[in-house]
TIKE-531493 format. One record per residue (C-alpha): residue in three letters; x, y, z. Coordinates in steps of 0.05 Angstrom, whole numbers, plus 5000, padded with zeros to 4 digits. Layout:
N
<res: ala u: X v: Y w: Z> .
...
# end
This chain:
204
<res: unk u: 5000 v: 5000 w: 5000> .
<res: unk u: 5021 v: 5070 w: 4987> .
<res: unk u: 5030 v: 5119 w: 5045> .
<res: unk u: 4963 v: 5152 w: 5032> .
<res: unk u: 4929 v: 5084 w: 5029> .
<res: unk u: 4961 v: 5065 w: 5095> .
<res: unk u: 4937 v: 5129 w: 5127> .
<res: unk u: 4866 v: 5117 w: 5101> .
<res: unk u: 4869 v: 5045 w: 5126> .
<res: unk u: 4892 v: 5065 w: 5196> .
<res: unk u: 4840 v: 5121 w: 5199> .
<res: unk u: 4784 v: 5075 w: 5176> .
<res: unk u: 4798 v: 5021 w: 5228> .
<res: unk u: 4827 v: 5060 w: 5286> .
<res: unk u: 4793 v: 5129 w: 5281> .
<res: unk u: 4752 v: 5119 w: 5345> .
<res: unk u: 4815 v: 5100 w: 5383> .
<res: unk u: 4852 v: 5160 w: 5355> .
<res: unk u: 4795 v: 5207 w: 5371> .
<res: unk u: 4790 v: 5178 w: 5441> .
<res: unk u: 4865 v: 5185 w: 5452> .
<res: unk u: 4865 v: 5258 w: 5429> .
<res: unk u: 4804 v: 5273 w: 5472> .
<res: unk u: 4839 v: 5242 w: 5532> .
<res: unk u: 4903 v: 5283 w: 5521> .
<res: unk u: 4861 v: 5347 w: 5515> .
<res: unk u: 4823 v: 5329 w: 5579> .
<res: unk u: 4887 v: 5315 w: 5618> .
<res: unk u: 4919 v: 5379 w: 5592> .
<res: unk u: 4857 v: 5418 w: 5612> .
<res: unk u: 4856 v: 5388 w: 5682> .
<res: unk u: 4930 v: 5400 w: 5693> .
<res: unk u: 4924 v: 5471 w: 5668> .
<res: unk u: 4865 v: 5483 w: 5714> .
<res: unk u: 4901 v: 5456 w: 5775> .
<res: unk u: 4966 v: 5494 w: 5761> .
<res: unk u: 4930 v: 5560 w: 5750> .
<res: unk u: 4879 v: 5552 w: 5805> .
<res: unk u: 4884 v: 5609 w: 5855> .
<res: unk u: 4887 v: 5594 w: 5929> .
<res: unk u: 4835 v: 5629 w: 5973> .
<res: unk u: 4878 v: 5664 w: 6026> .
<res: unk u: 4822 v: 5704 w: 6058> .
<res: unk u: 4751 v: 5677 w: 6064> .
<res: unk u: 4698 v: 5721 w: 6097> .
<res: unk u: 4624 v: 5711 w: 6109> .
<res: unk u: 4574 v: 5768 w: 6114> .
<res: unk u: 4506 v: 5750 w: 6143> .
<res: unk u: 4456 v: 5804 w: 6128> .
<res: unk u: 4386 v: 5814 w: 6101> .
<res: unk u: 4405 v: 5877 w: 6063> .
<res: unk u: 4473 v: 5888 w: 6033> .
<res: unk u: 4502 v: 5926 w: 5974> .
<res: unk u: 4528 v: 5876 w: 5921> .
<res: unk u: 4566 v: 5931 w: 5886> .
<res: unk u: 4600 v: 5950 w: 5951> .
<res: unk u: 4619 v: 5877 w: 5962> .
<res: unk u: 4651 v: 5873 w: 5893> .
<res: unk u: 4689 v: 5938 w: 5905> .
<res: unk u: 4713 v: 5914 w: 5973> .
<res: unk u: 4739 v: 5848 w: 5944> .
<res: unk u: 4775 v: 5887 w: 5889> .
<res: unk u: 4804 v: 5937 w: 5939> .
<res: unk u: 4829 v: 5881 w: 5984> .
<res: unk u: 4857 v: 5844 w: 5924> .
<res: unk u: 4896 v: 5906 w: 5902> .
<res: unk u: 4917 v: 5933 w: 5969> .
<res: unk u: 4920 v: 5875 w: 6017> .
<res: unk u: 4955 v: 5825 w: 5972> .
<res: unk u: 5026 v: 5835 w: 5947> .
<res: unk u: 5040 v: 5837 w: 5873> .
<res: unk u: 5069 v: 5766 w: 5876> .
<res: unk u: 5009 v: 5740 w: 5915> .
<res: unk u: 4958 v: 5767 w: 5866> .
<res: unk u: 4981 v: 5717 w: 5812> .
<res: unk u: 4965 v: 5656 w: 5855> .
<res: unk u: 4918 v: 5680 w: 5910> .
<res: unk u: 4846 v: 5703 w: 5916> .
<res: unk u: 4800 v: 5736 w: 5967> .
<res: unk u: 4728 v: 5713 w: 5975> .
<res: unk u: 4672 v: 5748 w: 6013> .
<res: unk u: 4610 v: 5705 w: 6015> .
<res: unk u: 4541 v: 5733 w: 6031> .
<res: unk u: 4485 v: 5697 w: 6066> .
<res: unk u: 4415 v: 5727 w: 6069> .
<res: unk u: 4397 v: 5723 w: 6143> .
<res: unk u: 4329 v: 5756 w: 6136> .
<res: unk u: 4278 v: 5713 w: 6172> .
<res: unk u: 4223 v: 5730 w: 6124> .
<res: unk u: 4261 v: 5703 w: 6064> .
<res: unk u: 4276 v: 5631 w: 6085> .
<res: unk u: 4286 v: 5590 w: 6022> .
<res: unk u: 4325 v: 5531 w: 5995> .
<res: unk u: 4384 v: 5574 w: 5975> .
<res: unk u: 4391 v: 5603 w: 6045> .
<res: unk u: 4387 v: 5532 w: 6073> .
<res: unk u: 4442 v: 5509 w: 6026> .
<res: unk u: 4485 v: 5570 w: 6041> .
<res: unk u: 4478 v: 5558 w: 6116> .
<res: unk u: 4498 v: 5485 w: 6109> .
<res: unk u: 4559 v: 5505 w: 6068> .
<res: unk u: 4577 v: 5558 w: 6119> .
<res: unk u: 4570 v: 5508 w: 6176> .
<res: unk u: 4615 v: 5458 w: 6141> .
<res: unk u: 4668 v: 5511 w: 6127> .
<res: unk u: 4664 v: 5537 w: 6198> .
<res: unk u: 4672 v: 5467 w: 6226> .
<res: unk u: 4733 v: 5456 w: 6182> .
<res: unk u: 4765 v: 5522 w: 6202> .
<res: unk u: 4760 v: 5552 w: 6132> .
<res: unk u: 4724 v: 5616 w: 6151> .
<res: unk u: 4772 v: 5672 w: 6168> .
<res: unk u: 4723 v: 5725 w: 6191> .
<res: unk u: 4649 v: 5737 w: 6202> .
<res: unk u: 4607 v: 5800 w: 6196> .
<res: unk u: 4544 v: 5785 w: 6235> .
<res: unk u: 4490 v: 5814 w: 6279> .
<res: unk u: 4496 v: 5818 w: 6355> .
<res: unk u: 4456 v: 5755 w: 6369> .
<res: unk u: 4501 v: 5712 w: 6326> .
<res: unk u: 4563 v: 5744 w: 6355> .
<res: unk u: 4538 v: 5734 w: 6427> .
<res: unk u: 4523 v: 5661 w: 6414> .
<res: unk u: 4594 v: 5648 w: 6390> .
<res: unk u: 4625 v: 5692 w: 6443> .
<res: unk u: 4587 v: 5658 w: 6499> .
<res: unk u: 4616 v: 5591 w: 6477> .
<res: unk u: 4687 v: 5620 w: 6473> .
<res: unk u: 4689 v: 5607 w: 6398> .
<res: unk u: 4722 v: 5673 w: 6378> .
<res: unk u: 4794 v: 5695 w: 6372> .
<res: unk u: 4824 v: 5754 w: 6409> .
<res: unk u: 4839 v: 5811 w: 6362> .
<res: unk u: 4899 v: 5833 w: 6404> .
<res: unk u: 4931 v: 5764 w: 6407> .
<res: unk u: 4917 v: 5749 w: 6334> .
<res: unk u: 4939 v: 5815 w: 6304> .
<res: unk u: 4993 v: 5834 w: 6355> .
<res: unk u: 4959 v: 5902 w: 6362> .
<res: unk u: 4943 v: 5919 w: 6434> .
<res: unk u: 4914 v: 5988 w: 6423> .
<res: unk u: 4854 v: 5993 w: 6376> .
<res: unk u: 4834 v: 6067 w: 6366> .
<res: unk u: 4760 v: 6054 w: 6373> .
<res: unk u: 4712 v: 6080 w: 6427> .
<res: unk u: 4700 v: 6028 w: 6480> .
<res: unk u: 4625 v: 6025 w: 6467> .
<res: unk u: 4639 v: 5997 w: 6397> .
<res: unk u: 4685 v: 5942 w: 6422> .
<res: unk u: 4660 v: 5873 w: 6444> .
<res: unk u: 4700 v: 5831 w: 6493> .
<res: unk u: 4710 v: 5758 w: 6510> .
<res: unk u: 4668 v: 5728 w: 6565> .
<res: unk u: 4730 v: 5692 w: 6590> .
<res: unk u: 4778 v: 5751 w: 6590> .
<res: unk u: 4747 v: 5820 w: 6595> .
<res: unk u: 4809 v: 5852 w: 6563> .
<res: unk u: 4807 v: 5810 w: 6499> .
<res: unk u: 4771 v: 5843 w: 6441> .
<res: unk u: 4732 v: 5790 w: 6402> .
<res: unk u: 4688 v: 5836 w: 6360> .
<res: unk u: 4685 v: 5907 w: 6332> .
<res: unk u: 4625 v: 5945 w: 6305> .
<res: unk u: 4637 v: 5953 w: 6230> .
<res: unk u: 4608 v: 6023 w: 6233> .
<res: unk u: 4674 v: 6046 w: 6263> .
<res: unk u: 4716 v: 6017 w: 6207> .
<res: unk u: 4715 v: 6061 w: 6146> .
<res: unk u: 4731 v: 6003 w: 6099> .
<res: unk u: 4669 v: 5965 w: 6122> .
<res: unk u: 4620 v: 6018 w: 6145> .
<res: unk u: 4578 v: 6021 w: 6081> .
<res: unk u: 4571 v: 5947 w: 6072> .
<res: unk u: 4502 v: 5931 w: 6101> .
<res: unk u: 4437 v: 5969 w: 6107> .
<res: unk u: 4399 v: 5929 w: 6160> .
<res: unk u: 4428 v: 5952 w: 6226> .
<res: unk u: 4494 v: 5946 w: 6263> .
<res: unk u: 4540 v: 5888 w: 6248> .
<res: unk u: 4601 v: 5861 w: 6284> .
<res: unk u: 4665 v: 5834 w: 6253> .
<res: unk u: 4694 v: 5774 w: 6290> .
<res: unk u: 4742 v: 5716 w: 6277> .
<res: unk u: 4725 v: 5643 w: 6292> .
<res: unk u: 4770 v: 5612 w: 6344> .
<res: unk u: 4784 v: 5550 w: 6301> .
<res: unk u: 4804 v: 5589 w: 6238> .
<res: unk u: 4867 v: 5558 w: 6209> .
<res: unk u: 4892 v: 5615 w: 6166> .
<res: unk u: 4921 v: 5656 w: 6224> .
<res: unk u: 4978 v: 5686 w: 6182> .
<res: unk u: 4930 v: 5722 w: 6134> .
<res: unk u: 4879 v: 5736 w: 6189> .
<res: unk u: 4932 v: 5772 w: 6229> .
<res: unk u: 4951 v: 5813 w: 6167> .
<res: unk u: 4878 v: 5828 w: 6153> .
<res: unk u: 4866 v: 5854 w: 6224> .
<res: unk u: 4928 v: 5898 w: 6218> .
<res: unk u: 4902 v: 5923 w: 6152> .
<res: unk u: 4835 v: 5940 w: 6183> .
<res: unk u: 4870 v: 5976 w: 6240> .
<res: unk u: 4904 v: 6021 w: 6189> .
<res: unk u: 4838 v: 6035 w: 6154> .
<res: unk u: 4796 v: 6055 w: 6213> .
# end
C-alpha cells in the first residue's frame, strides 16, 4: 500500500481509538492547566445580612485584592467574601444550602472572619468560639471607642468583636442595622487573618 492508502486504512479502522486518545490528552491537559492555574483562597469572609450592597461587596473584594495582597500573591491568590441572606422573612432553599455550606466551612476552620449581627456574635462569644483581636493581630491598642468594642466572656480585656460602623473600609457594607466583625477561634489561616486585622486597623 502507498503511504496515503496506509493512512486511510489506519484512519478507517482506528479512528475511534485515535479520537478517544486525542480527547483524553486534551482532557488531561485541561485538568493540569486548571490545577496549576487555580488560585488559592487566602482570605475567606462571610457576611450574614438581610440587606447588603452587592456593588459595595465587589468593590471591597477588588480593593482588598489590590491593596491587601502583594504583587506576587495576586498571581496565585484570591479573596472571597460570601454573603448569606439572614432575613427571617426570606427563608428558602438557597439560604438553607448557604447555611449548610457555611456550617461545614466553619467546622473545618476555613472561615477567616464573620460580619454578623449581635445575636450571632453573642452566641459564639458565649461559647468561647472567637479569637482575640489583640493576640491574633499583635495590636494591643485599637483606636475605637469602647462602646463599639466587644469583649471575651472569659477575659474581659480580649477584644473579640468590633462594630463595623467604626471601620471606614466596612461601614457602608450593610443596610439592615449594626454588624460586628469577628474571627472564629478555630480558623486555620492565622497568618493572613493577622495581616487582615492589621490592615483593618490602618483603615479605621
